[in-house]
Phi, psi and omega in degrees: 000353178302328183296336177293319178293319179295320179295322177296320177295320178299319179294323176296317177297322179297319177296316178298321178298317179298319178296319179294321178294323177296314178298320179299320178298317178297317180297316181294322178296316178295320179297321178296319178297315180298316179299319179296316179298319178297319178298321178295319178294318178299318178298319180300318180288324179294325182279346182278158181269002183273165178264015181293146180263135180300331179296342179273351181287123183298321179295321179296320179297318179297316180296324177296317179295319179294320178298317179296317179298314182296323178295317177297317180297319179298315178299319178296317178295319177303315180296316180297319180296318178298316179299317180293320177299319178295320178295318179299315179299316179298319179292324176300316179297318178299315179299311180299317179295320178294321178295315179299316180297317180297318179295319179295320178295321178295321179292319179291324184274344189233000000 
């Protein structure tokens, strides 16, 4: 019956993985928005007749920092998802092995 507890743990990890994937989707969506906003600011500077550098724009600087943060967060989520996937895989193997052992004991005993 140990495999039932292990299977419950596997299901919990699967739920956590889904939550992380949802957060990852939100982060990626926000990153796309930030990139689009940066592109609009760059276009505005490209179309202007001034010699101002887009890097001097305070809004652009904020967007750059946010983009860097979102990239770091995405990488962190990727790592967490990979760790959980590895744990799920290990737990699946444990469940399968426990079921096989239980079946073999039942065959031997009965």
